[in-house]
Steps between C-alpha positions, in 0.01 A plus 500: 500500500560123488365465851177678409467295183546183704222613732284594193490864615699674221175610337463743792812684376447492124344820362155499351362199685199482730618351827299312757505692830591193705790418268618859507510502881689172498753626243552824688558311826752264345700786347506692828617192691800477266599865547745605770331710773734792426345528153138515617515880454480450123178298510308615808249701296449241226144369479540208260762242412564679171572825683736323740690350206510833316633687804774244557587507131530879502710492816751233411499432127741715306370490146676813377758537226795455735359169618453375142850609399654329802323169442572505125866569570512207745333274245741587217811480721412159643733229375594147595847615604367710788260230621591199709318243289284463193194471727581832668558662160166384358307596813656846509408569135141378547439685828633832364280468193202429724566818698513704180168359385344583837575871446344496150824468304451264208764229477485307173522126562724425199728789596523364854596153378763649270633711786528185710720344231707818464605484865652153467872432476680388184470137606134514399563613141447147357158486665409843361611395153293183527192705594560731206519215252196320643262785419324468838324817614683661789295562818608565855336182631664285233848644565456466877403134467778433249766649727389310809486170311821530299733643759645256753604669819863415560461522876272198499671287241826461683367216707466238232726523204799679360369712212717570199486803276349338194494823304877495494526135410288560194719783379772304317680725246561369152848644488781518747361816657649705782714347776377468858740629763338275763540155339733586211254354250371663185143578402394714793621771731548495883154634582349209301727231646302201628782389728478824689122477515517144634753591766304804602172304512658215695634740759168674529305174520730360766472813709123504483478127568719549807286787618187287472655233718457738793121522449235295674530164334129430542385806304361484146615731218333559162741475205418579139813320378437169671383216281370288792377544856766399754517437875758388751249352749422130465232507772291737288492254210231241431394283205869477413631336183820482298609841369523572124852636555760388751729804518457874474760771446487783752639850478860420594521230230461226759288202398286383793293181505121479475361219713129490419199689368162536670240736639517767773218686675583861588296698754504855365401812690262756348473796737350338812373196313656175388484300180648162420634433154622169360819518295573207269818386326726624777859380495654394829859631510658462848795732426283787379544817704131590503167411333402627156175534306529505124296768323488295181368196685237713673376643173494154338272380782251777417614761752560863417808667652491879524810698600477846657756750627452370854441132453318231309145360491403148397147427375346160435306399190184661639690830537489477879800627690667201670848628591707815524871575520696801624794655318785474750860570389393453136353157582134400506440331835172309529276598792436175685369407844792470739727455201413131470324272260267226607690192599404169349365261757520125536210259474455432872479874582220549246335189644489673839402840359202342326371356825665159448361448153584159351830493312349418162286814506792707632699405190212623282488843665712677233247391239195624689626809682734793467790609716616147581871425490568135580860390488578182311624323810295196595463461876448144616371546851201404708282785628432410864202740542335336198544161660350629824206679341402292196362152524427267212131462426303374204421789270149632468322397179491753223190706464255371245489829312709815470381856471539677167536853639583694813238485779299226332572272798628598843616230742497570872589323821542591866804389700502498879464554785873526558641380831671837543329830411690728268654822624177676403278245671400307189417131532394417143595583145278471197614468140330598174661344190411598146476178300620649170810681631545307828567833673436477873367765737539448874309660786549443874208477742436483871160336451407271214149645492651811342535321166198678348642848556845394378362346182302819429819704515688251284218497246479879477874535452559241229181579309578872495855432389422258219155633411374144504262310726564193711292216360565198721627460854624156605539408868451216741170462682612653829254707700703811438410468130164329525295749697209725416687834493772373268257312275270802471791725404619257231151469362454877491834537320416236243786274609452126479620319812651154445579298816674170552321198644564419868838344584636541147740796513652380172205659321633837615850395402629835365434686824605207721828466311564873512448510877735208539759677283474825696521327838796283400691788349419719801623226736820469299562872531425504874728203563773658290469837676443345845219745570218428742179341380312824557668629181309244295285769335809688381635174358171404331473847346854468365428152371197624309697796364770279350250233390330755278840563341609135470475275192202267485482176303129557456569832326759365254813679618336828601418647839166592654612862502561499125168329432324762710679816380637402160861578589780305657569565868830659594644310797854629540389661828419166666702409807517204738236517771667568835816646345710754683413849373705812564262796479615857450423739785408847364710786628195659662481204738860466606774710649833572337683202645212254492503200269348558156332161488308259721478125480149366435345174380328472163146360541319579176402731218258791467242475229402866469822656627834455333688377800586202716333394825766479771490394864707686758588248770613779735207741485248225410382695193412401148586775257516560126815626331670495160845614619607147589815296456427128532735236636339180379580146618574647840300376798436817695330320785737212561659669803178642641320355796141395433354786700688757296271469199152559626163573356428870476165656569391792287378857532453764231687831494506749207852619581692412188434424141534122489573347830249221454296228651594149572234276358230642720129444476261768387134427538606152612690444176876495499646704217812660367382842392409794716362740244148601578392433148614139507449375849462143388776473243638146490844442634646316212427657168430825327267454213609790284873546546819329595632699790856407417505481123760669286321832509648771710497423870423756764810574701341730757572278794689728733173588672347155493686318767489688825172594663606837618664807349647736747641787299226754548552837656279597791483852371312386190125493495324173556449425133863570422584245764245250385620497143811313615299236679216481249676506165379679193377185332312414818292815475315345208367227723638553847287247671581228252874552500561383850774291640499226753711525813546173684438474870684316771548125476185305586489178703316188378126550495376143475617167638556380143729793426697449820556130443583527131746786525876491557453532878252215530708315761525807725127570475408138575724502808338827612152350458597187693642714780186710521271195494705333772479816711122507461468142616736550795304807603178299501342755269208283390338164530356299212125449519191459288342825387166564678198542277442864588862611464724586208872433460718796409766427235869568557808555283878512521670838492871528418750767592876531459636673810802721455734687730587869494742438213236338285650152540267200523502357851190279504228347286177541694176315426186572698165333500240773476129456547288701259349739751299672228258208534438572869160629604487788752321413823538127432865433421633814672388804699795743533816517293685816609859452622741783586862546390761729647490865392804627311525796738524264796761289324718799416469624860630162623798527264574844647470353851742225402754770416436695821520202738726275289237228474555164330268447203416144400230332295291187540266345249199290592504190282157446344364773726142489375488127566558562870187702555197319643187495287158560653268427205416163339677508163556218250764498228578277204820299527820664368575437131755223444442365851146365473463164675123436505162652423487671841548867577705689757326648802725783613612495862745785461519806283641482151641751251225650290233494767363846553540467877844332487703812570269609779509160670880493490521852642260414781704198600831686483354789700389276784838323502701823524283634779544173689875561476460827692516741206270804479318610186488867402155642451602718209660218299371150583799340326758649739573309822750606766643443842717769665668459838755779457721651229723191501227238511237548234350303213270604214331275247346602167263259321452503124278196434741208553819709525597583857763769562665513843677812634678452833813583701456209742628161388298311763179660382580412140581139581185464711272643233645284224475188714135566581416561139667174399291319759172638372564508126723360234745787457807577289769716661640712215749691715597864467256700292625607156192492275133536581183596304709633213733706720871436511647565845871563552659587830823671603482411867841640582395852395138460613335522155221305328427530128169417335471487121288354219763498228417148385128576479562828316720329243240228450236765433725685255582178321138389499390816322796533266680784682808316625721668241343846514691821543492651847378837627581683822148566624173306486306796364589816313439818702308659209260209453132545581248223452159559350209295374480615139226252414690414185301200384752419228788474746289301743410258221864467395615423853217263583717190501804632683553359854470841662312376807730201541810718506333744738421208730859376492649843565240582765632207701855631462394850605327367813779271618843660451481785245316810626672708232256373234185512716380836371524428129359147531199623699446775244517257208270248670223757467496428123484120524169475318591720200873562472616735226837544334628751756428256782658208320818698432511616861465141622787394276707782646445359849637167381801677350558668833476168684748347256750771593429480875454124536775494764320746730437353845282602788749536783467499880803595707543494875393822677485404872367836621194484275203349685198626304428532133463848352322607184492751215187612318451713191246577230491637147201728465266446202758284327254278314435644157170313464314592819737747678529282805814520709745225581585379852835349586653391830778278629609376845862427579660277762862392535613687192239366260134537416260242638176654372415727208204594285419707195139548401255744349289689751130405505372858460612818328694735730419868466838618622855386563428503871206267459703261281785495752259456788325208330841343440588552865172334599586183300848502645367525857274200444801288402700649787237392752510144370879488517504654847253249639687217324825600669326550832392136484863409562611797709211652698721784628489655151144618575648804664700599191348701218571383147667773295370589153680752279317733261625783279175701512477752783127558456406136552735474799337804666155370413575164663617662824229766538158445658362833383242548227615635167245597240751429226524135603130434538498326160741234627315181578434450867641150491845638434496696823565189701867589430453798728370272777802273478745790494337676794485165685877456468476186290637662184764771471494686167824682418624713214766393251632698206359404162838399359532249784149357466552125459140436391536734201577204273165342596291792372657615176764433236829643620839579356769235518686677782185531712408139425840379620471712817152372590589140417816507711312653794252213478790252504478415132846481350763278347687298759826692456321829571381408851790665677454827312134562580 
């Protein structure tokens, strides 16, 4: 009933009322949702909400005579003696009476109040007599209130004072009276003896006091007998002063000292929310066993304390619930956050929290804000970051006039360009300052010409919020402000534009001073946190946030926030920029024995989300969370190398509710919000609310930190799965509620960034080395640019080179010419250059196992510089190394030239052929020389990486020496890492392992899946993909990096992981319009890779095997969209696969035979290439047929028969070339049972057992499993 009344739907139940149909449907739905499913039988035929209510009432409400008699009997028999407390007694009386009234039994209010008095013990007779003599009318509400106010619960009074039985002390007989057998005195009997009462009370008090000493000493308890608030924690106290009393008597008659009195802030918990209350006049008593709140002091301060049979509620003067307590062991324990109050903080800590605000203003914070606890300790210290960031300058003159209202005058100024772009690519920031309130809004831009669009968004926001118009805009006379578009917009909006005169920035003093303040405070925070300069936008945003909440002399001891909103800002949530932050990891994103928290770095606040912005130095992510424990004054980066903290790049993924952006740019404006409705929200201030004020804070942060949730069941439908990834509150605006997942560390982009960063020395040395190499190589000559020629610009490109373990091994700087400026036919003719095929490379690894070949690697130093150039090309001199007004005429090739790779390859090709090596026709990047099985050498070329396979030391020495003569080479030694492949060799047992574990982990980390739960197969066997043309889903998933992830995993599937080829090729079909089912399936592949990251492609020595052999299979009409079949084949050599493919067939097959035959045709084409490739080295293999296994008898017979079959006429003629190759003895097609078909995993989703079988047959396994295959 109360629920329906709260929802304003009770009128749908009341008889005789006309009900709106929409309201009736809503009321009916809400009632049904509250009913257990087992009781649906009572309401299934009900048509209206009233009928539903009536049916439930008839089914469950016993309103008969027996019910009335039972309740009335309970009511009359209720007494204080059979209840645990006065609160329980009162509640039981009132609830029983309420039940009687609900079944139409009239309960007179005066009778109920009298009954309440009748159930009391004899101790309450004086109170009853007092009521009788007062003549007050008896009502149930009056008696209930009287009892709760008059009665002091003994369980809570034992903490403070030893109570005496005053009723006995007042009873002094006039005569001698009876003799007491307890104390031998006259005037009372034993039962009335005060000595006995005192002894009994002392024993009880001591026992209870002792019991409380075992409780958590940081808990708070509510006590109706306490005369003052008390605490044992000195660090919670602030604004301390001398106490009014110096000792207090506790329950065991011990007098303990009171040291001081002050204030304490307590963070209370209300369901999932938080609320901070300030408690004044708190006594600090070090020897107190626990912390106590006095009910009398709470009521004196305007609060209302309400006791119930389960706990206690505390309401403030506005009747808002601010705290609750639970009844535990007859004690009222306050519900607080982590059981702790807010610790008072010293002056220097608040100085840092407020973005290095000057000390004078820090001291005024308690007057201007709420939630500030500054200890009385004066700290005489010099703030080094302030010295480094703030320089003494003459102040700007005061403005000639001040605004009289909000938005009358807006000051603005642009700052930049910055020497280092922000993590989102921003180079400028622009401020808008309201003259009346001095509130500042900050936006970040990539291009200063975007000021017009930014100002429009700022104007719309503040004018809509305040329902006022901007009257005057003051700025300097820069071109970004003084242009036609901006002037026309101001004129159309009726805004007067006031500009300063040239070279007099003082006339725009408010904005100039604000920019100086923000920059200086941001620099202080960056220096203090030791973060890279690319985090300047995070620091500026934080500086603006705290500036809006800082005292201002101009505003006469108030803050811009208070001037703007009319209420004081609550700043207890502020923390030191760069502090160590321990963030809770939700149970959905960790295993049983994983840590429950992760260490992050605090980098700012969220304006429209109640959380902190935190930087993860491990995963390179910026996330938002509220479940944070801060460790302030702790330098989290002091032991980190400079390259550890790097600038993240950003992509958008709607995987979780609030994994958020770093300060990225949207529409070339860097912002903090990601909601679609507020794409240009400023970073620093919210105009209509204080995100961290004393109102209840959202505690739903267990889903806000990690980008992936992995606890969905594959058996659920796609929407059941998606609800875990796209949370319920995201469904309201799924596109807006995105989160930002940070990509891999980026290298410096510009020369300014390289030379101003922490690795400036290393980058300068790398540039000097490269420039020296260019000069030594005689790459160009300086000359005057001819009149009919143009000089192409160049730039420096930087790259940190790492080994297979991810460790930095070299800082590489290359001078790159901007080939995009080249003109075809003039500056270049051809640009194609080949690289080695992966099939050829894997075949050479298998050969290395078979013939025990050495594998070593050489790297051509500045390879592209060693190619001869044929065209006449001019280039501008390299930045930082200009020596005159001349230009460089290129004599040799250079990185960036479109023909550079081709020219290098041509020169290397001629050199290798001069050394007596032969080039294969089928792969122009494979060179070889074979004398016999013990004297052979193979070379694979991948741009400037040269891989040498040989079993003849003389050949190896000769080849290396010749290469050193012709080119500048680097001998790396034995091969262990190449083109993203990690190579490990067990030469003793004749095994080579290839894996991409490092690359896979980088991909998982890049897209927020490094902590995901694992699955045993890349695709569920019951999954079928379709194009549903669900425009809503397509719109929701527009911004996810579906194609990027497909590209990353496609590379993995083509290099070392054939087990994911099928599903990746299937999912790539939906690149243009992915839907939820495809996105979930792609995430499943990443889960599978997480669990199988240690899988390796293995080749083991099989001396008798001379020719590769293959397996082919198909899945007929497997595509749900167009009913096309899937082809899959693989070729094995030396225990592992060297070639595989999974693809959709180009036409629809009309039968299983046709599908299998088309698959066989594709397989034969690959087989012919492989056979000819192998014959290039060993011509005698021409006489051997290559074996292909198929599990379809019809296709095998069709391939070996030259007869005409009318049933196969529909099969395309081009597929019958298989028959020619089989009949010619080139190919031998054999049968294999379906359960042994290795290519099965390339055509369909399989069970885990079949997947393991196929993978192991292809040589894909964990290292320890090699011997068991």
